[in-house]
N, C-alpha and C positions, 0 to 999 in steps of 0.2 A: 681289603682281604676277607675271604669268607675260610673258618676253620672247618673241617669234617674229622668228627671223632669216629674211629673204628675201634671195633674190639679187637683183641691181639687174634691170630689166628689160632684155632683148636688144633691139635695135632693128634693123630690117631696114631697110638702106639703100637710097636710090632708086639706081637704075642710072644709068650716064651716060646713055643713051639718054633717060631720062625728064628729067634735068637740061637736056641740050641740048636737048629740046623747049620747056622752059621757057625757056631763054636765045634760043631762037629765036621766041618768041611763041606757039608753037601750041597750050602750055598756059598757064592762067592761074596764077598764085601759088595762089590758093583751090583748084584741081582738083589741084594738088602736094600742098598740105597736107591735103585730103581723102585723097588717095591714100597718104599719109605714115599718116593716120590708121588707114586699111583695113590697112596693112602692120602697125602695132603691134596693131590687134585680131587680127590672124592669128596674130602671134607671141604675143602674150597667151593666146590660147583655143584654139589648136591647137598650136603648135610646142613649148609648153612641157608639154603634157599628157605624161603617164608613159609612155604607149602609143608616143609619138614618143621621148621622151628616153631611154627604159630598153628598146630594143627590139634584139635582135641585126642582124634584117634592116634597120632605117633604119641601124645604126651602120654595117653593111657598105658601103649605099649612099652614106651622108655620106662615108666615107672613100675613094670612088672606086676601090673594087677591081672594080667590075663591069667585064666585057669589052663590047667593042661588041656582040657576039653576046648577051650577058645583057641589054643594053638594049634591044636592038631587041625580043627577047622580052618583057620587061618592058612596054614601050611597046604592044606587040600585045595583050599580055592587057588591059592598062587600057583600051583604046581600045573593047572591048566589054563591058566592065565597067558594069553597070547602075546607074543613080543614080535612086533613088526618093526624092524629097523631098514 
């Protein structure tokens, strides 16, 4: 029998803004649960992919070493990036 070890799933947390909107009644518990399910899916299907987890560029970005100028350039470049689905 072969054993496979996997790391526990990471959970993206709901922001304070979402929690506040729930508390204020602007969002229903079901909407918040659905959003948490979406965040879990994003984490599972995208954020755990090796292109993200073993990528020098995303590591640089995650570590917060980008200057304001680099971030501005990054946003400008991706604002014109074509998305074809």
